[in-house]
C-alpha positions in Angstrom: -1.4 -52.2 -27.8 -4.3 -49.8 -27.4 -3.6 -49.2 -23.7 -0.1 -48.0 -24.6 -1.2 -45.3 -27.0 -4.4 -44.3 -25.2 -4.2 -40.5 -24.7 -6.8 -38.9 -22.5 -7.5 -35.4 -23.5 -9.0 -33.3 -20.8 -11.3 -30.6 -22.4 -12.6 -29.0 -19.2 -9.7 -26.9 -18.2 -10.4 -24.5 -15.4 -8.0 -21.7 -15.5 -7.6 -19.8 -12.4 -6.7 -16.2 -13.0 -5.5 -14.1 -10.1 -6.4 -10.4 -10.3 -3.8 -8.5 -8.5 -5.0 -5.1 -7.4 -2.3 -2.6 -6.9 -1.7 -0.9 -3.6 -2.5 2.4 -5.2 -5.9 1.2 -6.4 -6.7 -0.3 -3.0 -5.8 3.0 -1.4 -8.0 5.0 -3.8 -11.0 2.6 -3.2 -10.5 2.9 0.6 -10.4 6.7 0.4 -13.5 6.7 -1.8 -15.3 4.6 1.0 -14.3 7.3 3.6 -16.7 9.9 2.1 -19.0 9.4 5.2 -16.0 10.4 7.5 -15.3 13.6 5.6 -15.5 15.9 8.5 -13.1 13.7 10.5 -10.6 13.7 7.7 -10.9 17.4 7.4 -10.1 17.8 11.1 -7.2 15.3 10.8 -5.7 17.1 7.8 -6.0 20.6 9.1 -5.0 19.9 12.7 -2.5 17.3 11.9 -0.8 19.2 9.1 -1.2 22.6 10.7 -0.4 21.9 14.3 2.0 19.0 14.2 3.7 18.5 10.8 4.1 22.1 9.8 5.5 23.0 13.3 8.1 20.2 13.1 9.0 21.3 9.6 9.5 24.9 10.7 11.7 23.8 13.7 13.7 21.7 11.3 14.2 24.6 8.9 15.2 27.0 11.7 17.7 24.5 13.2 19.2 23.6 9.9 20.4 27.1 9.1 17.1 28.9 8.3 17.6 29.0 4.5 14.9 30.8 2.6 14.5 28.1 -0.1 12.9 25.6 2.4 10.1 27.9 3.6 8.0 27.8 0.4 8.1 24.0 0.6 6.7 24.1 4.2 4.1 26.7 3.1 3.2 24.7 0.0 2.7 21.4 1.9 0.4 23.2 4.4 -1.5 24.9 1.5 -2.0 21.6 -0.3 -3.9 20.0 2.5 -5.9 23.1 3.4 -6.9 24.0 -0.1 -8.0 20.5 -1.1 -10.5 20.5 1.8 -11.6 24.1 1.4 -12.3 23.4 -2.3 -14.6 20.6 -1.2 -12.8 17.9 -3.1 -14.0 14.3 -2.7 -12.1 12.2 -0.3 -10.8 10.2 -3.3 -8.6 13.2 -4.0 -8.3 14.9 -0.7 -6.9 12.0 1.4 -4.0 11.2 -1.1 -3.2 14.9 -1.2 -2.8 15.0 2.5 -0.5 12.0 2.5 1.5 13.4 -0.4 1.9 16.7 1.4 3.3 15.0 4.5 
């Protein structure tokens, strides 16, 4: 009868907890690690935003009827990326600002 009611209690539970790191936190950690490439990111931000994205935005505004309300958005996006680098913000802040402005 003892074997029928014999309960084995395992007291050494090993719980595995999975830490999920959000994509935003991964991106911020990555951009913090890019501090040594600061000059490269400055060039990418100013040249990429100023010479490519802003030009395409201006062309899109002109071809869509040249409404005045869209021009401050194009100017503001360009100003966001330039001001963040001219203010010598750390890459933890400056790289997300560039991607948000695009």
